[in-house]
C-alpha positions, 0 to 999 in steps of 0.5 A: 052240797059244798065245793070245799072239804072242811076239817080240823088240822091240829086244832085249826079249821081248814078248808080245801077245794074239793078238786084236791080231794083225790090227793093223798093226805101225805103229799098234801101235808108235806108239800102244801102245809110243810108238816114233814114230820109225817114220813113216806116209807113204803107208800102202800100202807105197810110200814106205818111211818106216815101214821097220823090220827083221824077222829070223828064223833065216834072214833079215834083211829090211826091211819096211813096218810100215804094211801088216805085220800085228802077228801076223806077228811071231810067232817073229821079232825086230823092230828099229826106229830107236830100237833102233839104238845108234851104228850105222854106218848112222846115223853115215854118214847124219850124216857125209854130211848125208843128212837134210834135212827128216828125215821119211823119214830113219828109214826110210832108216836102217833100209833101210841097216841091213838092207842093211849086214847082208845086203849082198845086191844093189846099194845102189840096189836096197836103197833103191828102196823109200824115197822122199825128198821133198826129192830128197836121194838123192845124200848118202843114197847116199854114206852107204850107201857109207860105211856099207859100209866098216864092219863090222856089229855082230852080232845076239845076239837068242836067237830059239831061246828063243821058243815053237816051237808056233803061235798060235790065236785066233778072230780071228788064228792063226799055225800052225807046220806043216800039222797046226796049219794044218788045226786052224785053217783054216775056210771063210771064213777070211782067208789072210794071206801077205805082206799087201802087198795085204791090208794095204790093206784095213786102211789104206785101207778101214779094215776090221776083219779077222777069222778071219785065218790067217797062212801065213808060219810054216808050215814045209812052205809055206816050202820051195823044191824044185828038180829038173832039170825044174822049181822048186816054190815053196811058197805061203809063200815070199816074192819075196826068198826065191824070187829065186835059184831063179826067176832061175836059170830065166832072167835076165829073170825075175830082172830082172822080180822086181828091179823088183817093188816095193821090197825091203820089198815083196819081203821080205813078198809071196809069189808064191802071194799074187800068184796068188790075188789074181787081179789082171790086172796081177800081175807074176808071172803072165805069166812063169809062164803062158809057162812053163806053170806049175801051181798045186798044191792039197791034192788037185789040180793046176791049170794056171795058165791054167785057174786064173782064171774071171773078174776076181779069180775063181779055181777055189779052193773054200771052205777050199782054199789053194795049197800050191805053184807048180810052174814048169817049167824052160826046155827046152834051146834054147828062147827066152824073154823077159819085159818090164815096162812102168810109168810109174816104172822102180822100184817101180811097178804095171805098165801092161803085163807080157809074157812070151814062150816059143818052143820050136821050133814051139811058142809061149807068149805071156802078158800082164798088163794086157790082159784081165780076167785074166792070159792067153795070146794063142793067136792070136798064138802060132799066127801066130808061125810065119808071122812076127812081123808076123803075130803082132802083127796077131793080138794085136789079135784076142786082146785088147781092152784097157781104158783106165784111169789107167795106160794107154789101150787103144791104148797097151797094144795098141801096146806089146804088139805092140812087145814081141813085136817086141823079143823076136823081135829078141832084145833083152833086158829090160835092153838100154837099161840096159846101153847104153854112155854 
C-alpha cells in the first residue's frame, strides 16, 4: 500500500502525503493551491458555495469541499471552477445575468457543470443544495435551461493511470479491498464514509482527526445486490448510488431520499453512515425500520430495530463495522407510506420523519424525532386493526417526544398522529406538490 494520495486536479496529476488526508478539501485548495474561486459559506455542507466536482470511472458528482476530506480524493479526478474553460455552464450564467453579488456564483457554476454532464433528475433538484443570498434564482434557472441546449465537452482524464492499490498511514488510510481494509482497521479507528457528519468535527469543533480509515474505495462495500426478496446496499454506497434501487421498492422512499440534503450531500453521504451515526432524526432509519431491514456485520446480522442501545449508541463492538444493509422488498398487496416534515422543503433536517407499512393484519410504524433513537410504535401497530383513531391514541403511549429548536413535543406528537391519518387515507407524500393550480 502507498503513503501518498494520488488524484487529478483540473487535469493535472497530484500527489499528496497521506498524513494530510484528514484536511478538508476546501482548506487545501485555498491555502495550498491558492485556488480561491471555491468559497467557504457555511462550513457544514448547507449552502453550496464550496461546490466542486469529483469524478470516478462510474460517476460525475458535485460535492461540498468544506466537509469533504482530502484523502477521499484518492483515485479520483477533481474539477474546480478554475478548471473550466469556456464551459456552457459559465457562458449561460453570463448570458442570463445569473451572477449578482458573485459569492455563490462559483458553487452554482460547478453544480450546473455536474448536472450538464449527468442530466440526472431535474434542474431544481440539481441546484437545491446551493443558496443564493441575493435571491437571484430565476436567472440562474434560466442559465441552467440554456446550458442544457449545448453539448457537454468530453472528459479526457486518464483515471486508469492512477495506482490501483490503497493508501496506508498512521493518520489516514484508504484501502481498495477488504484485504487491505483488514490490514489497516484497528479498534479505535475513525471510519469515514461520506463525511457529511464527520466533516463537521473538523469545521465546527476544530478537531484533529487521527487514525481515519476511508471506506469509500473498498470495492466490496460499494456493491448493490438485488434479489426478488430484498435489496442489499453495501456500507460504502452513497445515497445517490442507492437511489434507483431503493426508490424501486416504493416511490415514497425515492421522494424522501430526493429531499435528503442537496445533490452534494447525496453524492457523498452513505446509508450505513446514517445508521451508524445513530441520530434520532436520521431520515433513512424510519423507512428501513418499517420495512424490517437488518444490518449485516462481518460475523452476524442484526435487525435494525435491535441495533440501537440508547442515544447515539449501537451494538457495534470495537473494530466492528457495517458490511451492508439488507432491505426487504414489499410483499404483494402491502401498503406503505413515508413522510418527512421539516421547516424548509429542500435540504433541511427533519423535525419528524415517519414510515408506515401494513401487510394484512400486520403493521409496522416507525418514527424519527420522537424518541432518543429511531423507533417503532408497537402500541399503535397493535391498535391499528381497531381503526386509525385508536392507533393515533396509542401513539401517545408509545412516545414522549422532546421539545427542541426544531419542534415542540406537542407538535411532534400531533404531526405524527396526522401523518398516520394521512397514510390511512392513502394520501401520498407528494400529494400537495401534485395538486393542479
